[in-house]
Structure formats: C-alpha cells, structure tokens
Legacy VTK file of the C-alpha trace (Angstrom):
# vtk DataFile Version 3.0
C-alpha trace
ASCII
DATASET POLYDATA
POINTS 304 float
-37.374 -4.710 4.986
-34.941 -4.487 2.098
-36.212 -3.034 -1.139
-35.008 -1.882 -4.514
-35.975 1.518 -5.828
-38.122 -0.187 -8.422
-40.388 -1.486 -5.646
-40.634 1.540 -3.322
-44.055 3.144 -3.155
-43.852 5.648 -0.278
-43.629 9.439 0.000
-40.039 9.271 -1.160
-40.911 7.050 -4.106
-38.392 6.317 -6.810
-38.686 5.312 -10.428
-36.303 3.785 -12.912
-35.200 6.260 -15.559
-32.382 6.210 -18.065
-29.777 8.942 -17.677
-29.650 11.469 -20.468
-26.585 11.380 -22.720
-25.307 14.889 -23.270
-21.705 15.614 -24.170
-20.223 18.661 -22.450
-17.293 20.060 -24.425
-15.161 22.928 -23.161
-11.610 24.230 -23.360
-9.423 23.983 -20.270
-7.669 26.966 -18.738
-4.105 26.419 -17.460
-5.284 26.601 -13.833
-7.958 23.982 -14.395
-5.623 21.677 -16.296
-3.762 20.838 -13.088
-3.925 17.276 -11.851
-5.856 16.343 -8.715
-2.994 15.275 -6.435
-3.577 13.625 -3.063
-1.868 15.678 -0.304
0.511 13.869 2.088
-0.874 12.170 5.178
0.537 14.774 7.598
-1.028 17.839 5.951
-3.834 19.853 7.602
-6.081 18.845 4.704
-6.038 15.308 6.121
-5.404 15.870 9.824
-7.305 18.982 10.934
-11.026 18.815 11.740
-13.058 20.732 9.186
-16.132 22.811 9.807
-19.191 22.443 7.596
-19.585 24.643 4.534
-22.095 25.370 1.819
-21.518 24.313 -1.792
-24.636 25.419 -3.664
-28.398 25.423 -3.105
-29.239 22.615 -0.627
-25.825 20.886 -0.712
-23.398 21.125 2.211
-20.112 19.446 3.106
-20.172 17.992 6.631
-17.146 15.694 6.587
-14.666 15.237 9.399
-11.804 16.687 7.325
-11.444 18.309 3.904
-10.344 14.904 2.655
-13.534 13.156 3.793
-16.128 15.281 2.021
-19.420 13.778 3.173
-22.425 15.650 1.785
-25.673 16.678 3.444
-28.459 17.341 0.953
-31.356 19.022 2.736
-35.067 19.017 1.898
-38.332 19.946 3.587
-39.115 16.230 3.966
-35.833 15.192 5.562
-32.235 14.932 4.447
-29.826 12.739 2.510
-26.296 12.023 3.721
-23.789 10.871 1.137
-21.277 8.539 2.862
-20.438 8.460 6.571
-16.648 8.004 6.532
-15.152 5.961 9.390
-16.996 4.860 12.514
-14.946 7.321 14.576
-15.830 10.117 12.123
-19.538 10.006 12.952
-19.508 12.319 16.026
-17.750 15.045 14.017
-20.170 14.614 11.102
-23.050 14.897 13.571
-21.534 18.032 15.103
-21.104 19.605 11.675
-24.706 18.847 10.751
-25.924 20.401 13.994
-23.679 23.441 13.492
-25.575 24.084 10.254
-28.835 23.999 12.209
-30.004 20.558 11.027
-30.668 17.374 13.001
-29.212 13.932 12.422
-32.612 12.460 13.286
-34.010 14.096 10.135
-31.713 12.142 7.805
-33.924 9.836 5.749
-31.287 8.182 3.572
-27.636 7.210 4.090
-26.301 6.846 0.564
-23.100 4.925 -0.077
-21.028 6.057 -3.029
-18.893 2.923 -2.784
-17.956 0.208 -0.319
-14.610 1.348 1.066
-13.998 1.902 4.758
-13.456 5.662 4.438
-16.963 5.976 2.995
-19.181 3.358 4.657
-17.483 2.222 7.888
-19.590 4.769 9.779
-22.919 3.559 8.381
-23.957 1.327 11.284
-23.247 4.041 13.858
-24.877 6.802 11.801
-27.935 4.648 11.154
-28.268 4.028 14.885
-28.275 7.782 15.502
-30.550 8.748 12.628
-32.790 5.782 11.891
-32.120 6.420 8.188
-32.332 3.808 5.453
-29.049 2.739 3.891
-28.884 2.991 0.102
-26.192 1.335 -2.017
-25.368 0.064 -5.474
-26.370 -3.548 -6.038
-22.839 -4.868 -6.551
-21.569 -3.284 -3.310
-24.337 -4.600 -1.063
-22.527 -7.772 0.030
-19.377 -5.800 0.859
-21.229 -3.316 3.079
-23.235 -6.050 4.782
-20.174 -8.242 5.405
-18.182 -5.395 6.969
-15.740 -5.446 4.063
-14.990 -9.166 4.278
-16.058 -9.738 0.664
-14.204 -6.702 -0.733
-12.149 -7.980 -3.674
-9.116 -6.150 -2.241
-9.568 -7.740 1.194
-7.760 -10.590 2.916
-11.118 -11.689 4.299
-10.883 -9.843 7.601
-13.593 -7.636 9.082
-12.968 -3.976 8.185
-15.984 -2.205 9.732
-19.223 -2.925 11.613
-21.561 -4.623 9.121
-24.639 -2.647 8.120
-27.726 -3.933 6.338
-28.644 -2.196 3.094
-32.312 -1.191 2.982
-32.551 0.118 -0.568
-30.647 -1.456 -3.460
-30.146 0.770 -6.478
-29.354 0.054 -10.108
-28.135 2.203 -12.970
-30.652 4.944 -13.775
-32.645 4.680 -10.547
-33.851 7.881 -8.940
-33.899 8.652 -5.233
-36.536 11.292 -4.514
-36.958 13.287 -1.337
-38.901 16.539 -1.220
-38.042 18.534 -4.325
-34.654 16.844 -4.724
-34.039 14.071 -7.230
-30.775 12.114 -7.196
-30.068 9.940 -10.231
-27.786 6.923 -9.888
-25.145 6.097 -12.489
-23.398 2.752 -12.113
-19.688 3.552 -12.579
-17.882 0.355 -11.524
-14.141 -0.144 -11.394
-13.061 1.581 -8.204
-15.452 -0.884 -6.578
-17.879 -3.239 -8.269
-20.882 -1.213 -7.104
-19.350 2.251 -7.370
-22.223 4.695 -7.933
-21.957 8.266 -9.164
-24.956 10.463 -8.385
-26.254 13.507 -10.239
-28.818 16.169 -9.367
-29.705 19.730 -10.245
-29.106 22.760 -8.047
-30.169 26.364 -8.410
-28.266 29.551 -7.731
-29.396 33.067 -8.617
-32.219 31.665 -10.712
-29.919 29.443 -12.812
-30.094 25.633 -12.838
-26.801 23.727 -12.615
-25.971 20.053 -13.169
-24.216 18.595 -10.121
-22.139 15.405 -10.072
-21.176 13.511 -6.910
-18.382 11.445 -8.415
-17.830 7.979 -6.940
-14.177 7.752 -7.960
-11.860 6.059 -10.425
-8.588 5.685 -8.538
-6.709 2.394 -8.639
-4.847 1.704 -5.417
-2.113 -0.886 -5.052
-4.483 -3.158 -3.136
-6.741 -3.354 -6.212
-4.033 -4.585 -8.599
-3.821 -6.140 -11.081
-6.451 -4.439 -13.201
-6.174 -7.058 -15.921
-7.165 -10.544 -14.825
-7.740 -9.856 -11.150
-8.779 -13.241 -9.689
-11.569 -11.690 -7.599
-12.597 -9.050 -10.140
-11.785 -10.304 -13.654
-14.068 -7.756 -15.329
-12.392 -4.737 -13.688
-10.811 -3.426 -16.893
-13.983 -3.733 -18.935
-15.909 -2.052 -16.117
-13.482 0.879 -16.098
-13.733 1.165 -19.891
-17.516 1.380 -19.693
-17.373 3.800 -16.774
-15.120 6.322 -18.479
-17.226 6.310 -21.630
-20.366 6.850 -19.550
-18.859 9.659 -17.477
-17.982 11.569 -20.655
-21.690 11.770 -21.539
-22.891 13.261 -18.229
-23.396 17.050 -18.217
-21.575 18.634 -15.274
-21.469 22.200 -13.985
-20.689 21.534 -10.305
-18.045 18.850 -9.766
-17.989 17.176 -6.335
-16.621 13.851 -5.147
-15.714 11.659 -2.227
-12.391 13.373 -1.501
-11.715 17.088 -1.530
-8.527 17.011 -3.553
-10.390 15.466 -6.479
-12.073 18.826 -7.077
-9.451 21.189 -5.557
-11.532 22.012 -2.496
-8.832 24.012 -0.723
-8.252 26.233 -3.736
-11.984 26.820 -4.226
-12.583 27.649 -0.567
-9.680 30.106 -0.700
-11.150 31.771 -3.783
-14.519 32.050 -2.061
-12.899 33.544 1.064
-11.093 36.060 -1.139
-14.427 37.260 -2.484
-14.792 35.421 -5.787
-17.566 37.007 -7.845
-18.933 33.628 -8.924
-19.282 30.366 -7.030
-15.906 28.574 -7.415
-17.653 25.213 -7.218
-19.365 25.891 -10.537
-16.510 24.369 -12.531
-17.394 22.371 -15.659
-13.872 22.745 -17.019
-12.428 21.325 -13.801
-14.570 18.218 -14.199
-13.387 17.677 -17.769
-9.781 18.123 -16.668
-10.046 15.749 -13.704
-11.863 13.100 -15.729
-9.156 13.196 -18.394
-6.485 12.768 -15.724
-8.230 9.835 -14.053
-8.708 8.107 -17.400
-5.088 8.633 -18.421
-3.889 7.159 -15.130
-6.061 4.130 -15.828
-4.700 3.775 -19.365
-1.131 4.093 -18.072
-1.858 1.311 -15.579
-3.137 -0.921 -18.383
-0.027 -0.204 -20.424
2.174 -1.146 -17.483
0.394 -4.481 -17.099
0.491 -5.459 -20.766
LINES 1 305
304 0 1 2 3 4 5 6 7 8 9 10 11 12 13 14 15 16 17 18 19 20 21 22 23 24 25 26 27 28 29 30 31 32 33 34 35 36 37 38 39 40 41 42 43 44 45 46 47 48 49 50 51 52 53 54 55 56 57 58 59 60 61 62 63 64 65 66 67 68 69 70 71 72 73 74 75 76 77 78 79 80 81 82 83 84 85 86 87 88 89 90 91 92 93 94 95 96 97 98 99 100 101 102 103 104 105 106 107 108 109 110 111 112 113 114 115 116 117 118 119 120 121 122 123 124 125 126 127 128 129 130 131 132 133 134 135 136 137 138 139 140 141 142 143 144 145 146 147 148 149 150 151 152 153 154 155 156 157 158 159 160 161 162 163 164 165 166 167 168 169 170 171 172 173 174 175 176 177 178 179 180 181 182 183 184 185 186 187 188 189 190 191 192 193 194 195 196 197 198 199 200 201 202 203 204 205 206 207 208 209 210 211 212 213 214 215 216 217 218 219 220 221 222 223 224 225 226 227 228 229 230 231 232 233 234 235 236 237 238 239 240 241 242 243 244 245 246 247 248 249 250 251 252 253 254 255 256 257 258 259 260 261 262 263 264 265 266 267 268 269 270 271 272 273 274 275 276 277 278 279 280 281 282 283 284 285 286 287 288 289 290 291 292 293 294 295 296 297 298 299 300 301 302 303
C-alpha cells in the first residue's frame, strides 16, 4: 500500500517538520576552491569496481564505482539504501553490503534522490532482493513508476524496469529508522522531484551535519532551462533550490556522484593518514555549491 510520510504510523514512523534555516559562512582554502569536474568516461573512477568504505558514524558507500556513490545507512532496526544505480549495478552493491557484514534483506527503505537511470534503474531488482519500501519525492513518483517514460528529458521510451513507490515524501518530511533521522529537502531543478537529505552523524563525541546532495547539474538533454515545454518552471525551481541550499548547515558533504565531493582526493588523504576525517568538509560544500550555482547562472545568461 502506498503511503505518504504524513500518514505512516509504524515503528519507523515519520512526521512533517520544517527544516531549520541556518547560514553556514566560511572562507575557502585554495585547495577547496577547486571545481568539481567530472572525470572522463575511460578513467578508473568510472570503470573500475569499487569496494565499500566508511564515511562517518553509520554511513557507508556501497556503490558499484566511485562515480556511483550509493549510501548504506545502518541502524539496529534495519538499514536505508540511498539510490540503487543501474539494474546491472545491483549485484555489486549487494556484494559491497555483504563485504561490510550487513545483509540486503535488512534494508527497510530504498530512498531515491532523483529519478534518473543511474540512481533508480536498479530499484525494482533491489526491492526484489530486499523487500524494502521505495521512498521518493512526490514530483518524481510518476517517472520512477513509468520506468522513465514520463521524464521531461525523455523521448517517451522505457529507460528502466518500473518500480512502485511505497512512500511519497514532501519537503520537510522525516524518515526515521532506529536512532537515525533523515530530513527531506525538496530541491527541484535537476529533476522535478529532486530531494536532498540531511542527517546528523557523530564522531569522537562530536555531532556533525551531513548532507546527501541530490544534484544541480544541467545536462544537454534537459535544455532549455528557460521555457522548457515539459518543465516550464525549471528556472524558478533552480532559483528556489539554490537559495534553500545556502541555508542548510553542512559539515559532511556527500552526493550522488563521487566527483561532486572530491572522493578520490579524500580517500587518498585518509590512506595517507590524515589526522581528521577528510569527509568533514564544510568549506568544500560551500565551494561546490557556489560552482553549481554559477554554472546555472551562466546557462541562463547563454539562453537570454
């Protein structure tokens, strides 16, 4: 049975709360001022299978490659998987989860950040393995359930096996499981239902604000931004999204693709014995957000 988080009343109950508005201001170091650049298609970052690794507290990366950074969030009452990549990615995601000592059957929620094939095409297969409920932003539900047919970038062809969404979320909803609380932030533009999630994590007795960024890239298939016949409000959605993202406090910056948050560099720093967790990077978030917004503004200028 499909539900919204406003109507759930089980052990993993959820309530509608408004996200706090806190501005995080910080200076950028030269290293953190670099742009997140997508590596070429033939690089190991995209082509080589990646093993699972720990980020902080109960958050792990279990994606097929460093580019497809699916997240396993573990609790004593089951687990949450953020995105499931492509259908053919699922066996590797399962293997990575098992390598960490967890079981796919213990996943309670499959959470979609946004309805693109590299994030949700594996949902039907992963749900079959896990029995988990699929969670998605309200405005992406039809795209996931149609197998991508209704994607505004699509030519109307089937892109992935359709999957039914069990839990529909809106801005400010909370997804609770065990001691973990994920808060949904509607950040449309990249897709209509693009959802950024936040949570807190603890390390060495200190609480950190974690963001799982949905994305703000604008691919050629999504153009034009202004006056798109299937998404006329895209520009206004992006405007609202960037203003909202600036108010979210962030210590640990994560997202749907590793290059967004310089995953290779941070893993190298960890391997070299960094004294602090490289993924605690509030300045990196501010830098990346500024870059993504400027790319959007440049696109608008090109279209005007």
